[in-house]
Phi, psi and omega in degrees: 000322179296318179299318178295320179298319178296315180297319179294325178291321179287333185230079179303143181095359179244137176231171177240141180215153177286144175216184182300333181246028177105190181279135182223154175288131179230160175283127182303138178082005180224173172258011186273127179278150182305318183301328181296317179291318180297315179299319178296317180298318178294323182290340177255022176055038176073021180277106183300320181297316179293323177297316180300321178292320181295326180240052185299338181276350177266151177281164176300321180298321179294317179295318180293328176298316179296314180291327176293320177298317179298319179298329181275324184231059185296322182297320179300313183287319178301321178299318180293315179299316179296319179297319179292322180293336181288348180275076179276162176303323180295317180295318178299315179296322181290326180276332183225078184304333180295345180275359181299145180277356179288136178295148182275000000 
């Protein structure tokens, strides 16, 4: 909790909340995790206009808070993005054969 308090003080607009995979940094006032915004920003090659369109309901300050958190704690966010990217259809099928699209 102390570590989270320090991070929130360093990065205004960011809060921490429990989720299915533990506590994660989120944009205050939303359920959106920082990694989601960062991944979207990376997917549009850092195009600010496209990011704003993708998250049109968020304020500029909210988006900048997420990107600012990433600038401060990139390894934390990169680990989450990499972990999510590892969930390929092949991996899901190998771990959960019942999810296969093949008819039974």
